[in-house]
N, C-alpha and C positions, 0 to 999 in steps of 0.2 A: 168476631175479631175485627178490629178496626184496620183501615188501610195502613195507618202508621205502624201498627203492630206487625202487619204482614211484611212491610218494608224492612223493619228492624230484624225480623226473623230471617229474611232473605239475605240481608247484609251479614248477619252473624254466620249463616251457612257458608257464604262466600269466604269469610275470614277464616273459618275452620278448615275449609278446603284448601285455601292458600297456605295455611300453616302446615297442613298435612303434606302438601306437595313440597313445601320448603324443607320439611324434615326429611322427606324421602330423598330429595336430591342431595342434601348435605351428607347423608349416610351412604350414598351410592359409592361403590357397589356393595351389596350385602350377600351376593351369591355369585357363582361363576358366570362369566360372560362368554357367549358363543360368537366366534368370528367365522363367518361363512366364506370359504375360499373357493372361487370358481375354477378349480383346476385340480388335477391329480397330484399325488406326492411327487416332488422333484421339479415341478414347474416353477416359473418365476413368482406367481402369486403365493404359492405354497411356501417357498423359501423365505420370502419377505414376511409372510403372515406368521410363520413360526418364530422368526427372529423378533418381530414386534410383540407377539403374544407373550413370549417369555419375559420381555422387559416390562410389559404392562402388568403381568402377574406379579412380578417382583415389587413394583412400585405401588400398585393399588391394593394389594393384600387379598386379592381374589384371583382364582385361576381363570385365565383366558384360554378357552379351548378352541383349537382349530377344527373346523368341520368342513372337510373336503367334499365339494359337490361339483364334480366335473361333468362336462357334457354340454352340447348345444352352444359352445363358445361363451358360456357364462349365463345363458338364459335361465337355466334351472336354478342356479344359485341366486340370481337377482330376483326371480319370482318368489323364492322361498323367503328371502330377506324382506321383500316388499310387503309380504303378508304377515310378518312377525309382529308381535306387540311392540309398540313404540315406547319402550321403557328403558332403553339403553343396554339391555342385556342380550341383544342380537345386533351384530354389526356385519357389514359386507365389505370384503376386499373388492372394491370396484376397479374395473380395468378399462383400457381404451376401447376394447370390444363392447363392453356393457354400456358405457356412457356416450360413445361417439360413433362406433362403426355400425352396430346392429340397428340403432334408431334410424340410420340412413338406408338400411338394406331391407328391413322388414316392417311392414305396415301394422301387423297384428301382434306385436310383442305383448306378453302377459305382464309387462311392467312398463311404467313411464319413468325414464331416467331423471326427469325433473320433478314431477309431482309426487312420486312414491318414495323419494329419499331426501334426506338432508345431508349436505356435505359436512365432513368433519375436518379432514386434512388430506392433502396429497402426501405420499411418503417417499416416492422415488420415481425417477424417470431415466430412460436409457435409449440410446440408439441400439437397434437390433444388430445381429450379426448373421451373415450368410455362411453356413457351414455345410460341408459335403461329406459323403462317405469317403473314407481314405482310399478306397480302390478306384474312385472315379478319376479318370485321367485329365483332370483340370486343376491347374495350380493358381488360376486367377479368374476373375470375372470374365475377362475377354475370352479366355479359353473355354469357360463354361458356356458362354453365349454361342461361340463357334460350334461347340459340341452339340448344343441344343438345336442349332440350325441344320446340322448334318443329320440329326435324328429327331425330327419334329414329332412331338407327342409320346416319345419313348421314355424320356427322363421324367421322373416323378418328384414332386416336392410335397413334403409333409406339412401339416399344420395342426394347431391345437383345436381345430374344429371349424366348421363352416361359419364364416363371418368373423373369425379371429384375426388379430393383427397379422399373423403369419399368412393367412389366406389372402388378405388384401395386399400384403407385401409381394406375394408370389404373382398375383394377377397384374400388379403394377409392373413387375419385371417383365412379364410376358408382353405387355402392351408397349412399354418403352424400348425394350430390346428387340421387339419383333420376332419373338420366339413362341414356342408352344410347349410349356411344361404342364404335365398332368397333375391335378390336385388330388391328394389323398388326405382326408380329414381324420383326426384321432380325437379321443376324449382327453385332451390335455397335452401340454408340451413334453412332459416326461415320456409317455408312451410313443409320441411322434419321434423324439430324438432316439429312442431305443431302436426304432425301425430304420432310421437313417444309419445308425451304427451297424445294424444287421444287414443293410444293403437292400431292404425291401422298398425303401425310398432313397433317392439319391441326394437330396438336399432339404434343408429347412432354413427359413429366415425367422429367427427367434431372438429372445432376449439373451444377453450375455450371462444373466443370472442362471437361466436354465441350462445354457450350453457350456458355461465356464469350466466345470469339472471335466466334461468330456473333451473340451479343447486342450486343457492342460495335460490330460491323461493320454492324449494322442489318439483318442477313439474317433474323433471327427477332425476334418481339416477346415480351419477358418479361412475364408477368402476375402471378406470385406465387411465393413460396417455400413449402416443404412442412413446415417445422418448427413446433413449438408457438409459437415466437417468431420474430421477424424474423432472417434470416441476417445476422450482424455484417459479413460481407463485402459484402452487398447490402442495406444498411439502407433503401434507397428502396422496396424491394418489399414489399407487404403479404403476409400469409400466406394460403394457401388457406382456412385455418380461419376467417378473418375473414368469408368468404362461405359456407363449408360447415363448420359447427360440428363439432368432433371429429376433423377431418382432421389427421393428423400422420404423416410418414414421412421417414426420412433413410437415408443409407448410409455405410458405412465400408470402408476398404481396409487390408489388412495383408499381411505376409509369413509364409508357412508353409513348412516343409520336410517331406520324406517322413518318416513315423514310423520311428524307429530311428536317425535322425541322431545322432551322438555329442554328448552334452551340451556338451563343450568347444567343438565347432564351432558349435552353436546359440548358445552364450554369445558367441563371437567375432562371429558374424553380428549378434547383437542389439546388441552394443556399437558395431559399425560403423554399423548402421542408426540407432541413437539419435544418434550423432555426426553423421551426414548430415542427419537431419531437424531437428537443432538449429542447423545453419548459418544465419546471418542471411539469406543470399541464397535459401536453400531455403524458409525460413519466409515470406519476402516473396513469392516466386513462388507458393507454395501459397495464401497468404491472398488474393492478387490474383485467384485463380480463384474465390473464394467458399467454399473449403474451409478447414479448420483442421488444421494439422499436429499429429500425435500421435506420441509415442514412449514406449510403455509396456513393462512387463516381459512376458515370455512368460506368466506366471501371470495377470497382469491382462488380457492379450489373451484368454486362454482363458476367463476368467470373463465378459468382455464378450460373446464369441461365444455362450456358453451362455445368457446373459440375452436376447440378440437372438433366438435360436432360440425361446425361450419366448414372448417378446413378439410376434414376427411370426407365430408359430404360432397365437397367440390371435386375431390379426387375420385370418389366413387362415380359421380356423374360423368366425369371425363373418361374413365375407364370402361364405363358401361356395365359394371358388375351388377348382376341381379341374382337374387336367391328365391327359390320356391318357398312359398309359405307352408 
């Protein structure tokens, strides 16, 4: 076979491969899509994931199945998604903990937040809320701080796991308020909130999505939000910074796919997510939880995550938080 024949056969093979990939992406999806959610039922990622999954199922003609993988502040879910085939049929609900906090706390993560994933879109962001057990004799952050100073190490705060935003938020409060709250990690915000309601933990700093129903039902008492300014969805709540100057932390959620997922499929997923998050009923439901719906480009989401890694990394360095490997 001549060199020219070999070149022609190689070019033909490339053309056939390109045609096959093109046909595959044009018909995507042809089977159910799995959305891995790094939280138990009832947590913020689960609530947002199920809302988005239903809308994507309706618009894409294939079921989007939520696969809850709670534990280790999202490490288990992220590792599973990172190792999944890069074909668009496995997605990850990525969180502040997964893409910004844990990379600054743990050296030996089983995933790389940059190399192992391709960003699709951010979907929501929110200032967190500080809520306490209704029997706790504290009606404000100032009263909570005073109570904690009177009983150092006695009051417990719950979190969705070691390295979760709630963990970082609690340690930041300890540092800036000069108090000592004891950390109790759980496998997700849902179980953590249930123990705050039961009185096994006295407080949690979590998203309004996870705490909203418990707040409106009177099962926990909200004291404040965690942003630099009041949460527009909860304007009646003061900020923690009003009583503890310099305090500010929030969290965001987005969708990522395994690295290597074809750009055409990422583009299709992005378009469908933007369409879903722009629906009036979706916007209304997200805003009522105290979060703000977001639909940005993959590039914008990537830049946002990089900035959060830098910003929260600086916070972690200043607070001196360390985790055992």
